[in-house]
C-alpha positions as CSV (number, residue, x, y, z in Angstrom):
1,M,168.8,54.1,19.4
2,T,165.3,54.4,20.7
3,E,164.8,50.7,21.5
4,E,166.4,49.2,24.6
5,T,168.6,46.2,23.8
6,N,167.1,43.0,25.2
7,V,169.7,40.7,26.8
8,L,168.8,37.3,28.1
9,I,171.3,35.0,29.8
10,H,170.1,31.6,30.8
11,W,172.1,29.5,33.3
12,K,171.1,25.9,32.8
13,G,172.3,23.6,35.6
14,L,174.8,26.2,36.8
15,R,174.6,28.9,39.5
16,S,174.2,32.4,38.1
17,E,177.3,34.4,38.9
18,E,176.5,38.1,39.2
19,D,179.9,39.5,38.0
20,I,179.9,37.3,34.9
21,H,176.3,38.0,34.2
22,N,177.0,41.8,34.4
23,H,180.2,41.4,32.2
24,L,178.3,39.5,29.5
25,A,175.3,41.9,29.6
26,N,177.7,44.9,29.2
27,R,179.5,43.2,26.3
28,C,176.1,42.5,24.5
29,R,175.2,46.2,25.0
30,H,178.5,47.3,23.6
31,I,178.1,45.1,20.5
32,A,174.5,46.4,20.1
33,A,175.9,50.0,20.2
34,E,178.2,49.1,17.3
35,F,175.4,47.3,15.4
36,P,172.2,49.3,15.9
37,E,170.2,46.9,13.7
38,T,170.4,44.3,16.5
39,N,168.0,44.4,19.4
40,H,167.8,40.9,21.1
41,Y,170.8,38.9,22.5
42,E,170.4,35.6,24.1
43,L,173.0,33.3,25.7
44,R,172.5,29.9,27.2
45,I,175.3,28.6,29.4
46,E,175.2,25.0,30.6
47,P,177.5,22.2,31.7
48,N,178.7,19.5,29.4
49,R,180.3,16.8,31.5
50,R,183.2,18.6,33.3
51,E,183.3,21.5,30.9
52,I,181.0,24.4,29.9
53,Q,179.2,25.0,26.6
54,C,177.4,28.1,25.5
55,H,174.9,28.9,22.7
56,G,174.2,32.4,21.6
57,H,171.7,34.1,19.3
58,V,171.4,37.6,18.0
59,N,168.2,38.9,16.3
60,G,167.3,42.3,14.9
61,K,166.2,44.0,11.7
62,R,167.2,41.7,8.9
63,T,169.6,39.9,11.2
64,R,169.6,36.4,12.7
65,I,172.9,35.0,13.8
66,A,173.8,32.0,16.0
67,A,177.0,30.6,17.4
68,H,178.1,28.1,20.0
69,T,181.2,26.8,21.8
70,E,181.8,23.7,23.9
71,S,184.6,22.2,26.0
72,L,185.8,25.3,27.7
73,P,186.7,25.3,31.4
74,T,184.7,28.3,32.7
75,A,181.4,29.9,31.9
76,R,183.0,33.3,31.2
77,Q,185.4,31.8,28.7
78,A,182.6,30.0,26.9
79,A,180.4,33.0,26.8
80,D,183.2,35.4,25.7
81,S,184.1,33.0,22.9
82,V,180.5,32.9,21.7
83,L,180.2,36.7,21.8
84,D,183.5,37.0,19.9
85,K,182.1,34.7,17.2
86,L,178.8,36.6,17.1
87,E,180.6,39.9,16.8
88,R,182.7,38.6,13.9
89,E,179.6,37.3,12.1
90,L,177.8,40.6,12.7
91,R,180.8,42.5,11.3
92,R,180.9,40.2,8.2
93,E,177.1,40.7,7.5
94,H,177.3,44.4,8.1
95,D,180.3,44.8,5.8
96,K,178.6,42.7,3.2
97,R,175.6,44.9,3.2
98,I,177.5,48.2,3.0
99,F,180.2,47.1,0.5
100,S,177.8,45.3,-1.8
101,R,175.8,48.6,-2.2
102,R,179.0,50.5,-2.8
103,R,180.2,48.0,-5.4
104,R,176.8,48.2,-7.1
105,A,176.9,52.0,-7.2
106,Q,180.4,52.0,-8.6
107,K,179.5,49.5,-11.2
108,D,176.5,51.7,-12.3
109,Q,178.8,54.8,-12.5
110,L,181.2,53.0,-14.8
111,K,178.4,52.1,-17.1
112,R,177.3,55.7,-17.4
113,V,180.7,57.1,-18.3
114,P,180.9,57.4,-22.2
């Protein structure tokens, strides 16, 4: 992968916690290594009354995915939940692209056989 993965984590109304920030950045880079078509990860963590909510976006080549969670007690739990959702969506989109090509190729082969 020639491009560096861009990871932005915004702490709105909360103090930035260095260990959580590093954990989330490492998770984003790990996901990016699995899905090289992605290059931009953005998380926004903010309070919602007494709980935490998190919004996440992933952009890349032919990829735009968003997810959010709310009502979780800690910033780490909220952000991990968003990253889990984003990873599931990336897997689903990735598999859809790969397997749709394979199905199309198999369908074409069946038509060619006399």
